[in-house]
C-alpha positions, 0 to 999 in steps of 0.5 A: 717405485719410490724411496721413503723420504728419510732414506734418499741419497744412499751411497752406492756399494763401494769396493772399499768394503774389501779394505780389511779383507784377508785376501788380496783384491784388485779392481780394474776398469775398461778394456785397458784395465785401468787400475782403480782399486786395491786393498791392503792385503794386495799391497802386502803381497805384491807391493803398492801399485800406481792407481789410474795406470793401465794394468800393463804399466802397473804390473810390469814384471815379466811373469805378469803377462799371464795375468794380463792375458787373463784380464783381457779374456775375462773382460771380453768374454765376461767369463770368470777364470781361476788359476789353481796351480801356485804362481810365483812372484819374485817380489822385485817391485818396490815395496814388495815382500820378496818371493811369494807364491799365490793362486788367483781368480778373476771375475767380470764386474760392473762397478761405479767405474764401469765394466771391469775385472775383479781379481782376488789372490790368495797367498799360498807361500807357506803351503808351497814351501811345506810341500817343497820341503816334504818332496826334498825329504822324500827324495833323500829317503829314496836316494838312501834306499837306492844306496842300500839296494846297491849295497845289497846287490853287491853281496848276492846270495846266489851266484850262477853261470849259464850257457846261452841255451839256458843250461846252468853249469855252476851254482854257488849259494843256497838255492835249494835251501831258499826254494826247497826244490832240488837244483836243476841243470836247465831253466825249463818249465818245471823251474819256471813253475817256482816263479809267481804266475804273474811274473813268469811272462815278464821274466822270460821277456826281459831275458830275451830282450837282454840276450837278443842281438847285441847282448846287454846287461840283464836285471829283473825282479820277480817273486819266487816260491820259497821252501815255506810255500810263500813267495819272496822277491828275488832280483837277478842280475847277469852280464854276458861273457863273449869270446870272438864276438860270440856270447859263450855264457852269462855270469849272474847273481840272485839276491833275496830283495824281499825286505827292500822291495817291501819297504819301498812298497810300504812307503809307496802305499802309505804315501798314496793313503796319505791322500785320504787326509785331503778327501772331502767325504767318506766314500772318497777317502775309502776309494783312495784306500782301494786304489792304493793297494791295487795292483802291488798288494792285491789284484782287486780290493773293494771297501764296504761301509757299514751303516752308522749306528744312529741310522740303524735300528736294533735287531735288523739285518746286518747290511753293508754298502760297497762304496769303493772298488779297484781291480788291476788291468786284465780282470773282468769288469767289477759289478757296478756300484748300486749304492744300495745296502745289501746283507753281508755274507757269513764270512763278513759277519765273522770279520765284523763280530770278531774284529779280526781279518779272515783269509779264505783260500779255494781252488781257482775259480771255485769260491765256496757257495754261501760264503759271500753274496751271489753277485760276488761269487759270479765275479770271483768265478769269472776272474778265477779267484783263488783267495779272499782276504777280509780286513775290518776297519775299526775306529773307536772300537767300532767296525765302520767298514771292511776291505775285501781283497781278492787274488785272481787269475790263478794267483797264489794266496797272499803271504803273512807279510802281505796280510800284515801290510794290508792291515797296516795300510788300513790302520793308517787311514783311521785318523783321516777317515775319522775326521771325514766321518765326523765331517759327514755327521756334521754335514748331516746335522747341518742339512737337517737343520737347514731343511727344518728352516725351510718350512711350508708357506702359510695360507694367506686369504686373498693371496697365493704363496709358494716357495721352493728350494733346490740344492746344487746339482754337483755338490754335497755341501750345505747350502746357505740359502733360506726363505721365510714367510710369516702371517702377522696378527694384523693380516699382513704378511712378511716375506724374507729370502737370504743367503749366508756366507759359508757351507757348514754347520756354523752357517746353518746355525747362524741362518737359524738365529737370523731367521728367528730374530727377524721373525721376532722383529717383524712380529712385534707390532707394538713397535711397528717398523719398516722393512729397512728398519727391521733389517737395520735392527737385525744388522746391529744385533747380528754384528754385536753378537758376531753371528755371521760374517756376511749375509744378503737378504730381501725383507718385504711386508705385504699389507692388504688394501681392499679390493684384492690389491696389496701394498708391498714394502721391501728393503734389499741388503745386497741381494738380487732385486725382486722380480715383478710379473704384472698381470698385464705387461712385461716383467721388470726388476724392482731395483730402485737405485740399487741394493743397500750393503749386505748385513754384517758389513756396516751396521750404521749404514742407512737402509732404504724401504721401497714401495709398490702396489700389487694388483690381482694377478701380479706376481712378486718373486724373491730368489737367491743368486743360485737362480741367476748364476749360470756358468759362462754368463754374467749376472745380467744375462742370468737375470734376463734368462730368469725374467723370460722364463718367469714371464712365459710361465705367468702367461701360461697361467700356471699356479704359483707353486708350479711357476717356482718349480719350473724356474728352479728346473730351468737351469740344468747345471748350477754351481750353487743352491737356489731358493725362491718364494713368490706372492700373488694376489688373487680373488679370495675364492681362488686362493690356494687352500 
């Protein structure tokens, strides 16, 4: 391995690249965490600190103890840590801006100062203060509502006297008008039949607890059937009257608190649904809706997503996919979500086509056949369902989903107020759900663009060429990794692998632009350039056009020499080093004196071209950091792990494509996507066709 003559004495990567970063960055070195660097954003957030001093002296505030402990932990076990709950600094250090809130993380690094810790902090003061003000406003609303409820309780509609044996001796108010049933002199089973089935047990239990032992104040809120057949919330309060230490009667009052109860329920539901705005995708958003309405508004709720119009053909069957469901405690387990689209029933079709809700009532456990799919009928029978309510979710004049709410365990059908509130809750999620759907469409577009860039490798006479890509195992985000292989007119081959900052459509678009520009630069043999010159030219163009914020890459050119050998020349822009697997001998990384700066950092910075000859059977691997970033380890361990697995596969004599696939599969749980491209000189008769 050697450096070209005009690219020697290249300075090492310096932490000063973070000078203008918008996040606060601080670097420590050694077990005493000597402060060796911090940027301007750090100084603005925490005030200037003395460089060269141990962290315990530089951060002498009482609340800095946790941070110092984190530095110790990260330094000793080499495992990154992150604090996601806001922390607070009082800003008492000289030059500090005062009380601020922040979150931070710490990662093990090796800099020119030796092993140390790199900490990054993000100022969250604005978000924390906004949340605090919102909480205060919510609490004030709650206090106002409590005062209103107290006032209503002081003016009851019905006053009654009751003996300890539950016989009613006096009743003042409109009981018969409210319930539609004649006055009964005792609270018995027939009287309790007017109480909502789900509230009877709690009403009796609360009364017994108040009456047993030393009698105490009784209060209970329950639903009671009214003269119209619908249920309204009633709150009963009573106090014992004692003579000679013996309770002789209870004086109580009952008031219709339906409006207050429903206002509080509405506020709670809308507060829960507000979490949809933070949902990262459509299923997550709809799951928040289903969970919000159970059990206060309905016994169970399922949300079914309709396919996007652009993904369905005209004239096909109408299908929907259950993406979220929730049921109250005590009901049978819901059927598992399969993720498969299934034909909708006639009732759902009517809801979708009319864009209007539908209520279907039936005897307990006897849903009509054919109204809903068979799997739903079986569950409704087991849960003794009495009603089904279907509400469409309409966005921009299109039904994108529908919610199905069921009353179960002999529950009476929902009233008009329940239906209106359910519609209002679904109405409130339209805007955040529209945003989530737009984000999903953007991701789908970006993923399509990214996959289009990851094209099959070309056939190369006298060489085996293979590439593989695998997304992260626990994320639906768009990856920033890409690879490319190009056969030039003179028979030489260029290989490129890179990683662009960002996980969105903009990143995917930038990736496409960079790939195309580098292809043009490499293909133009009328002005031959070295890999270092190619990357420098790409860096200048990308910076001038503001194409990307940060890119790492390795760009290589391989030229056949005769006799089956190839000459490899490459330049490394802040990327993990190439891995060489000799036909005979141990694996090694082609690191040189270290990588140059990433692209889009300092376009005028000189770059180095490195050289090595590949013999028949040698394998050159270019890869992204997703292949060496193993949770709980640092990059050095990940690189060692990769070399061991690659060497074993090389010794086993597997084809290059199989070797690349095995390396991707060797890491069971990765946090980032990963790409790999490999080149292996072979006897031309053995080249993969």
